[in-house]
C-alpha positions in Angstrom: 105.1 82.1 106.7 105.9 85.7 105.7 106.4 88.2 108.5 106.7 92.0 107.8 107.8 94.6 110.3 107.7 98.4 109.8 108.0 101.5 112.0 105.4 103.6 110.3 106.3 106.9 111.9 102.6 107.7 112.1 100.1 105.1 110.8 97.9 107.8 109.3 100.8 109.3 107.5 101.9 105.9 106.2 98.3 105.2 105.0 98.3 108.5 103.0 101.6 107.4 101.4 100.0 104.1 100.1 101.1 101.6 102.8 97.8 99.7 102.8 97.6 99.5 99.1 101.2 98.0 99.1 100.3 95.7 101.9 97.4 94.1 100.0 99.9 92.6 97.5 102.5 91.3 99.9 101.0 87.9 100.9 102.0 88.5 104.5 100.9 86.2 107.3 101.8 88.5 110.2 102.5 92.3 110.1 104.1 94.1 113.0 103.8 97.9 113.1 105.5 100.4 115.5 105.2 104.1 116.3 101.6 104.4 115.4 101.3 108.0 116.8 97.5 107.5 117.1 95.0 106.3 119.6 92.3 103.8 119.0 89.5 106.3 118.4 91.6 107.8 115.6 91.8 104.5 113.8 88.1 103.8 113.1 88.4 104.2 109.3 88.2 100.8 107.5 91.7 101.1 106.0 93.2 100.6 109.5 91.3 97.2 109.7 92.3 95.4 106.5 89.7 92.7 106.0 92.2 89.9 105.3 93.7 90.3 108.8 92.8 90.1 112.4 94.0 93.4 113.7 95.2 94.3 117.2 96.4 97.6 118.5 98.2 98.7 121.7 98.3 102.4 121.7 100.1 104.9 124.0 98.3 106.8 126.6 100.0 110.0 125.4 98.5 111.4 122.2 100.4 111.3 119.0 103.1 109.0 120.5 104.5 105.5 120.1 102.1 102.5 119.9 102.3 99.1 118.3 100.1 96.8 116.3 99.9 93.3 114.9 97.9 92.1 111.9 97.5 88.3 111.6 95.9 86.4 108.8 95.2 83.5 111.2 93.4 84.4 114.3 95.8 84.1 117.2 95.1 81.8 120.2 95.9 84.7 122.5 97.0 88.4 122.3 99.0 90.0 125.1 99.4 93.7 125.4 102.3 95.0 127.5 104.6 93.1 129.8 103.4 94.3 133.2 105.6 97.4 133.7 103.2 100.4 134.0 105.5 103.1 132.7 106.6 100.9 129.7 103.1 99.7 128.9 101.7 103.2 129.1 103.8 104.0 126.1 102.4 101.2 124.0 105.6 99.3 123.2 104.8 95.6 123.3 102.1 93.5 121.8 102.4 89.7 121.4 100.3 87.3 119.3 100.4 83.5 120.1 99.9 80.8 117.5 100.4 77.4 119.1 104.0 77.2 120.2 105.0 80.4 118.3 104.8 84.0 119.5 105.2 87.0 117.3 105.9 90.3 119.0 105.7 93.9 117.8 108.2 95.8 119.9 109.3 99.4 119.9 112.3 100.2 122.0 112.7 103.8 123.2 115.0 106.1 121.3 117.6 108.1 123.2 118.3 110.6 120.4 116.2 113.4 121.9 118.5 114.0 124.9 120.2 112.5 127.9 117.0 112.0 129.9 115.5 109.7 127.2 118.8 108.0 126.8 118.7 107.1 130.5 115.2 105.8 130.0 116.4 103.7 127.1 119.2 102.2 129.3 116.8 101.5 132.1 114.4 99.7 129.7 117.3 97.7 128.2 118.5 96.6 131.7 115.0 95.5 132.7 114.1 93.9 129.4 117.0 91.6 129.1 116.0 89.3 132.0 112.5 89.2 130.6 113.8 88.2 127.1 116.0 85.6 128.7 112.9 84.2 130.5 111.1 84.0 127.1 114.1 82.4 125.5 113.9 79.5 127.9 110.1 79.3 128.1 109.9 76.5 125.5 108.1 78.7 123.0 109.5 80.0 119.7 109.7 83.8 119.4 109.9 86.3 116.5 110.6 89.6 118.1 109.8 92.2 115.4 110.4 95.9 115.6 112.4 99.0 115.9 115.2 98.3 118.4 116.8 101.7 117.9 120.3 100.2 117.9 122.6 99.4 115.0 124.6 96.3 116.1 127.8 96.4 114.1 129.7 98.8 111.8 128.2 96.9 108.8 124.8 98.1 110.1 125.2 101.8 109.5 126.9 103.9 106.9 128.9 106.4 109.0 129.8 104.2 111.9 133.0 105.9 112.9 131.4 109.3 113.4 128.4 107.8 115.2 130.2 106.0 118.0 129.1 108.6 120.6 125.6 108.9 119.3 122.5 107.2 120.6 121.8 104.1 118.6 125.4 103.1 118.2 126.8 103.7 121.7 129.2 101.0 123.0 126.8 100.1 125.8 123.9 99.6 123.4 126.0 97.5 121.1 127.2 95.4 124.0 123.6 94.9 125.1 122.8 93.4 121.6 126.0 91.3 121.9 124.7 89.8 125.1 121.2 89.3 123.6 122.7 87.3 120.7 125.9 85.7 122.1 124.9 85.0 125.7 121.1 84.7 125.8 121.1 83.0 122.4 118.7 84.9 120.2 119.4 85.2 116.5 119.3 88.1 114.1 117.1 86.5 111.4 118.1 88.9 108.6 121.8 88.1 109.0 121.1 84.4 108.8 120.6 84.8 105.0 122.1 88.2 104.2 125.6 89.2 105.2 125.8 92.1 102.7 126.8 95.7 103.7 124.6 98.7 103.1 121.4 96.9 104.1 119.6 99.7 106.0 116.0 100.1 107.4 116.1 103.8 108.5 117.4 107.0 107.0 117.5 110.5 108.6 115.2 113.0 107.0 118.0 115.5 107.1 120.2 116.2 104.1 120.0 113.6 101.3 120.4 110.5 103.5 117.8 108.5 101.6 119.1 109.5 98.2 122.7 108.6 99.2 121.7 105.5 101.2 123.3 106.9 104.3 121.2 104.7 106.6 121.1 102.5 109.7 119.8 99.0 110.2 117.9 99.3 113.4 114.7 97.3 112.6 115.0 93.5 113.3 113.3 90.2 113.5 115.1 88.7 116.5 114.3 84.9 116.7 114.8 82.0 119.1 117.5 79.6 117.8 114.9 76.9 117.0 113.8 79.1 114.0 117.3 79.8 112.7 117.2 77.0 110.1 113.7 78.0 109.1 114.7 81.4 107.7 114.3 81.2 104.0 114.6 84.7 102.6 114.9 88.3 103.9 114.5 91.6 102.1 114.2 95.3 102.8 111.6 97.1 100.6 112.9 100.4 99.4 111.1 101.0 96.1 108.5 103.3 97.8 108.6 105.1 101.1 105.9 104.9 103.6 108.0 106.2 106.5 111.6 107.1 107.4 111.9 103.4 108.0 111.5 100.6 105.4 109.6 97.4 105.7 111.7 94.3 106.7 110.2 91.2 105.1 111.3 87.7 106.2 110.0 84.3 105.0 110.1 81.3 107.3 109.6 77.7 106.6 107.1 77.5 109.5 103.4 76.8 109.0 101.2 79.2 110.8 
């Protein structure tokens, strides 16, 4: 089973940059997208409904903002949009597809980089989300939580970690929250199961020459329940072409869908 996740930073923009042409050749079983920046009526073109997939969208109420999607080659048994928090769900940040005992989620955690107010929203979401993720962890289901988590976990996960310790995305509180998610709750960072190398990034600032110099951050993850740890076979970040300021994270699992 191949699972791809990508923050598209505007799905229509990614389409113009060749994302759907690239996707046709990837043999993906499930694709998770974040930051669609479009509402459903703006996605009527056939390209946004690739025929080899069952396509599901959860868009934000606010125009040109947030939104998540899942494309699945096999039709899911159930698709769940949102988690029951009105303010979180209104921003289109969670969609879950269930296949037997496996759930694949496309998740878009808020960014706090625009200012203190949004950073506080991010902290509130993190605080409320952790008990929910703990509940899922002990539900008896296997989970692959794909998406833009907007946090780099460790110094290995961003180029200039020393100068970013007071910046959103690498704050001590954010990193401690991921520590708790992995070390206490028991989730696993699937990418690091098979790749411990430095300079493995999924996002680059559009300022300066960050992409050219590979001055990036690894903030996109596939976070899995421990029952899937030994089923991770390969992981890669696609950087040959750019569809967004993020790069696709591709992980292969020894798990029949």
